[in-house]
Structures are given as C-alpha cells and as structure tokens.
N, C-alpha and C positions, 0 to 999 in steps of 0.2 A: 503494498500499499505505499502511495507517493501522497505526501504533503508536506507543508512547514512544520518542522519538527521545533514543539516547544519548550522552554525548559523545566524541569520537573518539578512543580509548583500548582498549587490547587488553583488559585488565582493570583489576578496579576499582581495582588500589593496584599494578600493576608500572610505570607510569611514576613515582609517587613514590617506590614502593622504590631503583629507579635512581637520583633525585635523592638519596634518604639515604644510599644507598651512594657518590655522587661525591662528597658534602659530606665524608664522613670522610675520602677518598684524596688529598681539594685540599690537604691540609695537610702542607707538604713541611720536610723539616729542615734547617733555617739556625740555631738556636740562638737564636731570639728570640721572646719574648711580647707579648701586643699593647703592651704600653710601652717594646718593645725591649731587654727584660730578659732573661736566658738563663732558658729553663725548668729546672727543678729536677723531674724525675720522681719526686717522695716517697710513699712508700706511704700510702696514706689509708688510715688506720683504719675499720674497720665493724664495728659490734656487730649482729648481725642480730637481730630480734624472734623471742620465741621462739613459734614456731607448733602448738600441741597438733596430737599425733599419735597418732590411735585405731587402737593394734593390734589391736581387734576387728573392725574393718570390714573384709569381704571378702566376694567372692562368687565363686560355682561356675559356672566355664566347662564344660560338658562334661566333668566330673571333674575341673577343675585349678582349685583355689583362688588368685585373684587377691587380693590386698591395695590397700585402696585408704585410708590412713590418713588424708588429708585432704577426704576425702568432703563434710566438714562445709561445706569451702569453696564448694561448690555452692549451698547456700544466701545469697541474697543478701545478707538480713535477717538475718543472723545477728551479734548484736553480737559476739562476738568477731571475726568478719572485719572489720568495721568498725574495729575498733580497731589490726589485724593491717594494714588497708590504709594507716593515718592513720601508723603507725607506718614503714611503708615507703616512700609519699612523703615522710616528713620523712628518712628516712634517703639516699632518691636525689637529695633538694633540697640537703641539706649537700654531698653529693658534688659533683655537678656546680658549686657554689659554689668549691672548691677547684682547678677547673682554672683556670687563671691567664687561658688564652687563648679563655674559653669568648665571650666578649664578642666577641673580634676575628672569631673564627670565626662569629658573627653577622650580623655586620655585611657580612663577605664573601658569604656564602649570598647576603644580600638583594642584593650588589651583580648577580649572575646570577642572580638569580629574577624578578627585575622589569621585563618588557618587555612591549608591546601583543602583543596574541596573538588570534586570531580562532578560531572553529570555522566547519565546514563551512555555507554557508548554504542555506536550504530556501523553495522558490518555491512560493506559490500563488497563481495567477492574474497580475498583474503585480507583485505583492509579494514582498520578499526577507525571509525572519526570519534573523538571524545573532546567535550570542553573543559578546560583544566585553569585551575587560578592556583597559582602557589600561594596567599593567602595576602600576598601585598601589593595585587595588581586591581587597577581602577577597574577592570572587564576580564570576563573571562575568554581566555585564547582556546583558538580549535586545534587540537593535535592530530597526528593518523601516526598509524601504527601497525606493522604486519603482525598479526597474532596478536591474541588476548591478553598478553604480556610484553608485548616488545617495546623498545625502546621509544617514547614518542617524541614525534618532531613536529614544530610548531607549523602551522598553514596557513592559520587567518587570526591576526592580532589585530582586534581593535583600540588596543591601545596607540597603534603607529599611527592610526588613522588625522588626528588632527592632536596639533599640541593643548589645545585647551579645552581636549576631551569631549568636544561638540558632537561627536558621531559614535554612534553605538550601532552594536548589531540587534536586526529587527527579523529575526527568523533565518531559517535556510533550508534547503532540501539538496539531497544528493541524485545524480542522475543513477539509473538502473543498475549500470556497471560501477558506477563510484567515478568515473573519472572527471566529471564535470561537477562543480560546486554551484548552483544559486544562492545568491545571501542579500538580505534584504540589510540597507543603511537606512538609521534614522538622524535627523538631525535634530538635535536640542531637545532629545526625548520626545519626538511628535508621535505620534499613530500613524502618521502616515510616512512612507518609506519609500526608497528606490532600490533597485534591484540588480546587483551585479554578478556578474558570472566568472569562474577561476579554474583553470585546469587543476586538478589535485595532485597530480605530477611533478610537473612543475612548480607550481606556486602562480603562473605565469595569469594576469587579469586578463580576461576578453574586452573586445570593445563594447559588449552590449552594454547597455543601459537602460531600466525601464524605469520611468519616473511616475512619481504621485501614486503608490499603490497605498492601499489603506483595505482593512479587513479582509485579508486575503490569505488564500494557502499559496504555496508553489508546487503545482502539480507537473512531472515531467511525464512528456509525451516522446520518443524515439529523439530527434534532435532539436527539442524545444522545449517550452512547459505553458500551461497555464496561468493565468493569475488574474485577481479582479482589481477595479477602479472605478471612481465617481468621475465622473466627465468634470473637464477643468473648466474654471471661469473664472470670472471677476474678481468673487469671493471666495476664490477656495482655499487660500492661504488666511483667511478669517478665523479663529478659533473659535468664532460663534455661529458658522454659515453652516446651513445644514444640507447634510449629506442626502442625494437622490440620485435615481436611476442609476444604482450599482451594474456594471457590466460584465462579461467574463471576454478574455483574448487570449489569443494563442500566438507566443513568439518564438521564432526560430532562429536558431543561433545563428549568430553571424547578420543579421538584419537591423535596420532601424527599428524603432519603437512605431514612425508612423507606419508599417508595412504590416505589424501585425493583425491577424485575423481578429474579425468580433465573432468568438462562438454564442453568446446568447446575450439579451438586453432583453428586459421586460418593460415595454413601454406604456402599460396599464398603470402599473403598481411602482410610484416611483419609492415608495417607502418598503422595499425588501430587497434583500441583499442575496448574493449568488456567491457561494466558494465551492471548488472545485477538488477532486481527488480522483488521481488514478489508481486503480488497482496494483499489484506487486508486479504483475506480468506485462502493465499496460494495454491491456483487452479493454477494460471498460474505464469510460468517465461517468464519474458520479458527481453530479449536481446537488447541493442542498441549499434550498430557497430558505430564508430565515424573516420574517416579519418581526420576530421578537428574539430574544435571547435564548428562549426556551421553548424546542420544538422546530419543527423544519419539514418542510415538503420535500421530496427527494425525486429525483428524477436522474436517468441514466442513457448513455448511449455505447452500442457497440463500439470500438474503433478499428476493428478486426474488417466491419462491415462497412466503412467508408464513411462519409458525408451520410447523414439522416437526422429523422427528428430525435428530440429527445422521448422517451417514453416514462411513464410515471411509475414509480413504486405507492408513494402516497402522495395526495395531493390536500393532504391535511394537514394544520400548522401544528397540532397540539401536542405532539409527543416528540423526543429527541430521537435520533438515530446517529450513530457512528459507524463509517464501515469499518469492516474488522479485514477484508480479505475476501478471497473468492476463492474457490475451487473449479478449475474450469468454466463452465456458464452458471455457476450457484455461487449468487454474493453473499455474505454472510455481515451483519447487522447487531449492533447490541442495542438494543431500543427499550424503551418505557411505553411504547404500547401495549396495551392491555397488560402491564408489567409493572406495576409502581416501584419496585425495586430492580428492575432490569432484566431483560432476556436476549439471548443470543437467536435471531432468526434466519435461516435462509430462503433463499429468493431465487428462483429459477429465473432465467432471464428471457425466458421463451413463455412463460407465465405469470409476470412478475405482481398479477394482482393479489390483494390482500387473502383471499380464500383457499390462495395456494401455496401460502407461506408454511414451512415447514419450524418446528418449535424446536430448536438444538439443544441449548440450555434453557430451561424454564423459569421464570420467576422463583424464587426465593421467598418464603414468608417470614423470615429471620434472619435476613442479611440480604444486602445491597451490593449488587454488582458494580464495580466500579471501573475496571477496566480489563480489556480482553486482547490477547493479541496470539495469532498464528503461529505454533513452531512445529518444526518436525512432525507434520501431519497429524497435529493435535492442538487443542487450545487452550490456552493458559490463560485465568481469568485471579481477578482478585477482586475478594469482597471485605465488605465492613460488617463486623458483627458487634453485637453488646458483648462479647466475651474475647473479642479479639481481632483482628484481621486475619483472612485466609487466603492463601494462594489453592486454588483446586487446579489439575489437568484433566481434560476430557478428549475423548476422540473425536472424530470428526460427525458421530453419531448420536453424541451427547452424552456418552456411557462414562461417568467418573473413574480415573486409573488412578490417579494420586489426588493427595493434599497436605497441605504444610501449614500447622496453625502456630502463628506470631502471637508472642508477647500483648497484653493488653494495652501497654500503652505506647506502641507502635502503629504504624499508619503506612497503608503501600501509595505512594505518590506515583505511581507509573511504573510501566514495563515498554520494555524493547526489545524486540525479537524480528527475525526473518523468518519465514514461511519454512525454510527448507533449513534453517539454522538448527544446530545440537543447543545452544545457548540461548537464556532469556536474563536479560539484565533486570533487575528492580530496584527501583528507588524506594529506601524507608524512613520514614519520618519520626522522630520521637522528642517528647518536650525537653530532655536534659539533653541530649547528644545531635550535634550536628549530622546531617542529613548523610546514610551510607549509601554505597553502591553495592548491592548482592547480586549471584548469579545462578540459574538455576540450571545442573547440568540435564539435557533431555533423556540420556544412554541411562542415566542411573539414578536420578532425580535426586540427587546431591545439591543440596542448599549451601552456599558458599560465601564467603567474602569477597568481593573483588575490591574494595575502595573503602577504610575507614579511617577518617582523619584523625590523627595524633591529638587527643584531648583527654586531658588527666583530670577527671572528675569521677566521683564514687557516689553512685547512685543511691546507694543504701544510706545515703545522708538525707535523704530527701522522702518525703510521702507525695505520691500522686494518686488522688481519688477521683471517680467518677460516681459526684452523687446525683439524686433527683430531686428535684425541690417540686412544690405546688404553684402552677399561674395562678391568674386569677379567674379563669373558668374551671378550674379544677385539673386543667390539663398537667400531667408530670413531665419536666423539663431534665435534660439531663445537664450537669454540669462539671468540668475540670477544674480541681483546686489543686495547686501543686505550695507545697511549703514545705518548711526542713521540720523534720523530724520531731518529735518531743517540742514544739512551738509553743507557746503560751497562750491561748483564743480567750484575751482577754480585751476583747471590743477595741482594742487599741491597734492593730495590725495594719502597716499603710497597706491599702488593698488596692489592685488594677482589676477592674472588670472589663472584657472585650467578648463584642459580638459580631458577628457578619450575617449569615443569612444571606438572602437574596440569591439564592443557589448554588452558593460558597458552603463549602467544607470545613466545618471549626474542627478537624481531627488533627492527632498530635502530629507536630512540625518542630524541629528545632529553630531556636531563638537562640544566638549567641549573648542574650545578655540575659535569657532567663534565670542560667545557675547561680550569678552573681544575685538576681533580686532574690530568692529563695535564700540563700547563704546569707541574707542581710536581712533575715528576720521578716520580709514582707510574704503576702500571699497573691498570688497570680491566678487569675479566674478565668475560665472559657465558658460561655454561656451557649448550649447548643439549640438555639431558639427556632420556632416555627418557621418557615421560610428558608433553611438551608438545605442542603441536598445531604445530609449526613444521613437523615432517614427515609431517604428515598423519596420520590414523587409524590407522595400523599402529603409528605411530614412538607414539601416545600411547597405545596399548594396552599395548606393550612394557614400559611405565613404570607398571602401574597394577596393582589389586587382586591377585592372588597372583605378579605380575611387581614390584610397589613396590621391592624391595630394588635391579632395578636402577638406579632413580634416583638413591638415595643412593649407590650404587658408582661411578655416573658423575661424582657431585659429588666424591666422594673422589679420584677417581681425576684430576679436574683439578685437584687443590689440589696433587695429586703431581706432575702434566706442568708445572706453573709454578714448584715448586720445583725439579723435576731440571733443568729448562731456565734454571734461573737468573733467573729473574724475580723469584723473593723466596726467603723462607725462611719455615721453622716461624714463626720469631719475629717475622716482619712482612709475617704473614698473617690477615687478618679475612675472616670469611665471613658473607655477610646474605640473606635471605629474607623473602617477605611473603607471607601466608595459607599458600596451601602451600608454598610456598618456605620458610617458617616452619617448617613440618614437617621439609622437606630439613635446614633448618641444626640442628635439634634434635635431629633422628636423628644424624645427623652427629654435632654434640656429646657424646652418651652411647655412640656406638659407636665414634668415634675421637676421645678427648680430648686426645691427643698430635699431633693434624692440625694448629691453626691455634694464634694467640694469643688471637683475640677471636673472639665468636659474637654474632651479634645477630638474635634471629629475632622477627617483624614480625605481630600479630594473628594469631595459629596458633591450631590446634589440637593438642594433645598426649596426650590420654587417648583412645588411640583405641579402649579397651573399653567409653568410655561417649558417644563425642563424638555419635551417633545420636540420641540422648534429649533435645536443648536445641533448640531452634528448630526452624527449618528447616534444619537441618544433615543429617538422613537423605538429603539430596539427596547428598551425597557418597559414598552407599555402594555406585553404581557405580563409582566411583575408590577406594576403600580395601576394601569387604564390611563386612561386620558381626560384632560376636564373637557374635549369638545364631546365627550360622551355622557350624557344627561345621569344616567346610572350609576357610572363611576365619578362623578364631579362632585358629590358630597362628601363621599368618602374620602380624597385626595382632598378635599379641604379641609377634614375633620383632623388632618395630621402634618399638614405641611407645614415645615418647621416656618418658614418664610410668615407663614400668615397666621400663626398662632402664638407668635413672639408679643407679650403684652409690658407695660412695666411690670418688673418684678425684680427681686434679689437672685441675681441668677448665679449661679455659681460662676468661680476663675473658667473662664474659655478662651482656649487656642485653636482657631481655625485654619488648619493648614491646607495649602491650593500653592496649584502652580500656573504664572501667572500665562502660558502659551497651550494650558489643555486641551485638547481638542478630542476629547471624551467627554469627560465631565466640565465644561466651560467654566473658568473664574468667575463667571459672572453670577454665579450661586454665592460661592465665597464673600464675593465684593457686599452684593444685597443682604447676606445673613448678619455679615460686620457690623457694617453702617443700623442696620434695625436693632441687634444686641445693645450696641452702644449707645444707642438715643435712649434704648428701655431699660436699660440698667439702672437699678437705685440702691446698690451698695458701693463698698468700695474695690471688689473683685474685678481684676483684669479683663478686658473683651481684646483680643489682641487677633491680628490674622498674620501668618506667617506665611510669605508668599516668596516661592522657590522661581527662578527664572527656567524656563522652555515648560516642556508637556511632561507627560505620564510615565515615560520611559516604559512602555509595556513587555520590553523583554529583559526589565532590570537597569536601575541608576548605577551609574558608577559608585566606585565604592565611598569616596569621600562625601559625593552629593548625600549620601544614605545615612553617612556619620553624622556630619552636620545637622541633617533632619531631625535623627536620633538624638543628639546631645540638645537642643533647643529644647524638643518635645520635652525630653527626662528633666531639664533644668527647670520648665514652667512648671510641671506635675509637681515634683518633688519639693521645690521652693512654695508651691501654693495650699500641700499639705502641710508644710513647716516640717521636717523633713531633716535632719542632715546627712551629713555626708561622713562615710565611715567605711572600715577595712580596709587595710593597707594591701594592695596590688598584689596578683600571686606569681 
C-alpha cells in the first residue's frame, strides 16, 4: 500500500501537548529559585492594550442575533491587528521575564527532552529507511541501510535546508522499488507543502517540484505519483482563506507541474476533499472522499485496465475506511461500517457492493481495532483493550494464529510492514518511557526490541492507575493518574488535568517531562472523555454533535474527582488541552471559571459560529455541526467559548497560538484573548502566547517545542505558586 507515511503518533499535537503539560507539573515546591534563592510570588501588573469593540457587528442565525465585536481581527492584514499583536507579544514577553525560574525550567526541560530516538523502519527490497534523531538535532533525519541492523547512512537531512530552520519535512513516500523518494517540504510550519523527488541510491535531487499541496497523500504509480491540492487564487496564502474544490492530480517524473494530469475533481461539492492511495502492487487506485474528519466515501479504479470511471465501494460518509492492502482483485479495508470497534472487510473488485463484502476480522465487543497491516500472507492487528493492548495475527480467512498481550500501561502507536515481509515493526508508547520500536518475526512470532532509547528511570518508583469516575449523567469515565508511589494525598498536590477527545486517543505515550513531574510530588491526569476514539466509534459519537456537552461535563467531572479524592484543590489545579482539547479547556473556562487556578488552551477553535469559514476547518462539521443548520445552531451557541464569556473572575489563562496557522486560524485566539481580557474581574493574567509560523503538522523543530514548553510551564507553575526544586540528574 502506497501513501504518505506519517510519524508514529496519534494526533498531530497530542504527544507535544502532554509534554507541555508535564513541564508545568515537573516543578515542585521547595522554595528555591534558579539561583537557590527563595521565590516571591509577586503580582505582575499587566496593562492590556485597547482592542476596538465594534458593537454594530452582528449576525442573525435563525432569528437569533449573535454579536461579534472583534470580527475585524479576522482580517489578517488589518493595521490595527498588527499593532494589537505587537503589543500582546510585548506584554507576554515582559511577563515571562519576571518569572525568576524560567531559565532554570528551560534547562531542566532540555535534560529530559534530548535523547536518541527512532521511528519505525520502512523496507523496500533489501533497503531499510528510518527517521532518526541523535537527541540534539532540531529535526529528524532520514537514513538508509542494507538489512535491518546495518550501518545507517544519512539520506535526507531537513536540518541543512535553511540556516534559520524555516523549512521542515512534511511527509514522504517511496516508489515501489525504493529507488525514488518523494518528500514534502513545509515553510514556516505551514500545513501547505511542496513536493520534491530524490534518487535514494545517489541522494541526487531531481528537478521535479510540485507546489501548494495540502491535505494530501503521495501515492506512487509506475514513474510518477498522485497528489491533491486546492486551486490557487489570490487569497491562497492567507491563513483565513477557505479551502474549496480539492482536486487530485498525477505527476510524471521529469515533467513540469503544469503538465500534470487532472485525475479527479468534484465541481458540485466545494467542501469535499479527496485523498488517493495505491495498493502495494500498484494495480488499484483508491480514492477517499471526505466531508468531515470522520468518515469517507470510497471509490476505486483498476489501473491495469487503463483509463476509466471510478467505481464506488461506498457512497456514504458516515464511516471510516482505511486501505489495508489487496490480494489480487480483493481489496482489504479496516472500517467502522457496522462495526463500532472496527473490523476488516474484503471487497471483490468485480462485485464491490456492500452486500458482497466478506467479513475477515469481525468487530470485537471488548476491544478496539486500531491498526492493521498485511505481512507474510497474514494480517497483523493491534487492539486497544481495558486490560492492555494486544497484537493478534490472523490468516487471510480471519482465523486467529497468534496473539501477544502487552502490559496495561503501554499502547501500540503504529504498525509498519510489507505484505511479502517477514517482519512487522511496532511503535510502542508508555507514560514513563520514550517511544520504543519492537519487531515481530513472522516465522516464529518472536517479539523483540528493535530500538529502545537509553533512559535511566525506575518504573517501580511511580504509580500509574486507571480509575473510573462518574460524570454528571452517571456515565463511568476512565481516568489515568500518574504520581510517585507513596505520595501523600493531602489535597495540596499541584495537578495538571489533560483531555483531548474529538476523535483523538488518550492512550499512553511518552512525555519527556512526565517522570520529572511525578518525581517532584506532582500529579498528572489524563481524562478519557467521550468524543475520543480510545473507546471506539460509539464512544466518539457520545461526545460529538448534539452530545458535545458530554465532553465538557466529563472533563469538569474529572476535575471534581481529583479534588474530592484529595489529589489536589481548586487552587492547585491547572487544565490544558491542544486542538480539540483547547476547545474543551476554553469551554470549561467559560462554563466553570471557579473550577481551577490555571487554564491553557493551545491552537484551538473558539468561535463556533464561524469556524467553518476558514481554511479547511469545515472538515470538523461532522464533529461539531454548523451554525447554518438550525438544529445544530442552538447546541453550538450553548458552548461556543467566545460567545459564553461574561464578566467573571477567571483563572489565569494563557492562550497559545501561531500567527500563520492554516488549520486553526489564529483569529480564534485573537478574539478570545480580547474578549477575556475585557471580561476579567480579578488580577489573574489573561495572555496570548503567539508563536511565529504555522502548526508544523509533521512536528516542530526541537528548539521551538522547548521554548513553547518553557513558557507554558513557567506560566502554570508561577500561577499555581509552586517553587522550583530537585537538582538536575
């Protein structure tokens, strides 16, 4: 199966998010600053810059008038906005300079962030390709080697592209024989990227250049590849510009982009994306049409038969489908169609209708099928279960051949294999250990380590518990709690509560700062709220659309559980979330300003009336709904953070964003910041931390991650009035 290979992680920011969260908790209270002096938690005076409030700006939705006084902040080139941003950056910068132990925080975060790491290898013929970082490099470097354990040779090093680090890798795909590599390059972290091509034997870069690619795979076929992009127009480079009429092209190596063939375009539905994959044998081209981040229609074309129409497998957008591979004319998909926990179905290309699908690996009632790959004429599947993850091997008829039960506190982040291969690589996550790479020998089912970072930590010193608490409607919600063994639960522990949801999975994954958090008498908690996918499709649906309030309720109930069970108190509780989690945190901030002491939403959307009008954010409509739809409007308005802020005593709030985010436009952060600053009724700060560049969907450079983590950690810890302690290891 061909396609752009993503780095082994759940969502584009969940691992980074938990790293930032742990940074805040790592600091414990012993009364010493970076120079050994006592910390004085003085009130830092802030004078917020004036923000013009247009009282006449309003919209009418289904007879309801909704005011939007900061609408002008959506205009990227507005001079007033440029001045306001400059002033906000100055205020935030001065604030952080007054936190005495900020530099000490940064140094300690670096100690637990820099270690050698690998991603899962990819095999083509006898060559293996693997992304590796020595631990001190800004970005991972792609290496090649002959044999699994051969000497690595650098092939593609993003650290050499620009001195200022403005260019970063944005996905890649190898040709069938591994002789060519197509790779994406993003400028300033944009979700939009360009594609270049390299010979893997010589490392020579070819002349091929494909511009303005976004929301796309790279799918090889013979001497070229398929890719997707939006039509270019005058507003294309504006971070608020809508992305409409996604189109699929085929590029032949050696030709100019202007010669690329248009393969698929839907002129009737502007809000519909198309992604392409080819099967490993390059016989079939499979298209996934998306109107939402959840669910897709599926079409295919037999490339051996030459040009022809695409044949539908399903025209519904209600279920997820992932191409696993093919056996001749039989296509294999992992799907949630009639399977809330996932199943593998076989589709005969000659009779692709649903009634002819064969169930190969059926839906399991007590396990969620998260990943599956073909290898050695078998199917290797990874399940998430209450008792811990499991890897299971099936023959092509669905008969279970072997299984490996993994420990409770781990997770399977991804699988990688070739259908004719004898090895399957497995990416393993753990709360207290960096990501490890294991491999399964298909000859004898021996499960061995391929790479494990050198990391001196005794798990026996810490306690990882998975408890269940009751949400407001009586639903039992899982909650991960990590802290030092024997920690006194006196209601005074500084605690950080994290949640995501929105189709992301709150499963164990290493956070380079989490060991320091719990080692310094802090508590780290992850709430598996409804809306996340760790509980399967039904669990996700219980926290989406008209049931979205369940996700807010679950998160707020988790905070109350931690307080009532004496882990912490309101004064020692911080909450944080990124992307969808930022919506949960900001919604909690406006619904329950009395719940916590500190709130940090990161790269979120906060204006639920207008989010769908920017970039390709309309893809989230299946998760949230749209204000244009009457039955969805009331629900959106009931929790939209921007529209539910009233004069109140809010917690200390740091709204983190990037000024060129072309996924979640920074206008959301601008408008929420201006609103909360105007509404704040106490001395708790409301700041915006505005980074430069975009969202870095493939991973931000190390220094940028460290800088952001440092500021967020310092903000949280200072406003919890916790001191810095514990000498460096």
